[in-house]
N, C-alpha and C positions, 0 to 999 in steps of 0.2 A: 107123416110126421105132427101133421096139427090136427086134421082129425081126430083121429083116433087114441095119439097121445097129448095134442092139443099142450104143446112142446113153451116153456115162461121162459123171460130170462134169469139165468144161475140155475140152474133144474141139472140135474148132474144125467147128462143123455148117455146109453153104451149103447155103442151100435157093434154088432155085430160084421166081416167080411168091411169091414169100412172105406178097403179100398177098390171093391169091384164095383162094377157100375152100378148098383144102387145106394150102397153104401156111402162112393162119393158126396152123391147128389144128398144121403140123408144128411151126409158130415158138416156140407157146408149148411144146410137149411135152419139142422140147430148153431151152429154159427152165426148164420142168420138171426134168428128168434134173440141170442142172444146166454144160449146153453153151453154148460162146462161138459165139452163131448170128449166120449171117455172107446179111443176105436179096437175092438179089436181084431188084429191083424197079425202076416208073419214080416217074422225079422225087416226081410228083403223091403217091407213095406213104410217101417217107420221110420226115416227121411222125411221121404214122401211127402206122409203123413199128418208129421209136425208143421213145415209149408203146406197145405192148405188150411189151417189152425187146429188138429187135432190137439188136445191135452194131452191125454194120457192114453198110454196106446202097454195094450197087454196082447205077450205073444201066443196064439191061442196054442201053438205044442208045448209050452213048460207053463202053461198058465193054472192054475190050481185051485179053482173057482171056491174052493170051502173052504176055503184062509180070507179070502174077501169078505169086505163086513156088508150088512145089508142097507146101503148108500145110495143105490144112483133112484130117482125118480121117474124113470125112463129106459125099458130096452125097447128096440128099431133091436126086430130078430130076422137073419135072410137066411138063417143058416138049422132050425129048427130044433132051437138050447134051450127052451123052457125050464130043462132040468138043469142045466149045470145056471142059467139066468134068472131065476126066481129069488135064488137065495139069496143071492144080493140088491134083489128090488128091496125099496123100505117098506115098510105096511101102508097099504093103499094109492103104490107108486102104477105105476100103467108098464103093460108090453102087449109088444102088438107083431103077430110075429106073418112075412110074407108067403110063404110057406105050409107049411102042418099049423091047421088048430092046433091049440094048446090045449091040455087035459084042465076043464073043470074045475075039477079035484084039488085037482092039486097047487090054482091057483086058489079057493078058496084054501087051502090049508096054508098061501103062505101070506090068507090076507093081501093076494093085489087085483087087478085087474085085467084082462087078458082076452085079446081078441085075434083073428087073423082078419087082415084085409088082400085084397089081390087087386086092382083095381076100378078106381068110380069113378069116370071122364066128369070133371068140375071147370067149365070156363071161366071165372073166377079164379080158380087159381092155375090155373093152365097161362092161362095172360099171365101172374103176374111170376109164375116161373120165367116166361120168357123176356117179363123187365130184370128180373136180375140176373140174367145172365147178360143180355143187351147194357148193363150198367155195367157189368162186373165184378157185383159181385158173385156168382154164380160161375166156374167154369166147368164147364163139359172137357173131357178126357178121354181124347181115343186110345187108346188101348193098340192093336192090331186093325192092317184094313187088309180084303181080302179078297178076290173074283168070285164070281160065280161060279165057275169052274172048280175052287176050294168052300163052295161051303159043307163039305163032308168035314173037310181037316178045323173050318172055326167053328162047327157044333163041337167038336170033341175036343179043341180048345177051346171051347165056352164049358161044357162040359168038367173038365177037368177042375177047374173052377178057379183059374193062379192067374187070372187078367187081371190088369187094374187099368179099370176105367171104360167104357165102351167100347165092343166088338162090333165092325162095320163089312159085309159083305155088297160088292161092289157090283149094280144088274149094268 
């Protein structure tokens, strides 16, 4: 969110899978930075996302990305949706995927900066995240817990992609 997208106050940020385990953190970090956040999620998560501060919600089941204006400064993508979301970025906007690498040819076509990112340990950022959680500025949401003998069920539940927040396997 910060290294690749450099979120600033009042920027418009679009977050894919906003109610998911990663999306919920992305939403809260962007709001903490003072951004205007649009979350992409299903209808069942709309009220929940509004409670945590999402300013606008796009229902991914009914969204027509072709009808949206190129109005966003940044896109945080956990669903490999660059073909849909590049077109709603402003010229010079930033896109980061935490899944597949985006097409640089398509990024050039839309005039956006695009990259993918998996994980890079940063001691300073991790300490800051702990502070945000301890102060209550960022919350951790647990969807379900599973016992170790339910690991296969837990993995399937996660794979189905309909969880809200994190899922935990108790060992």
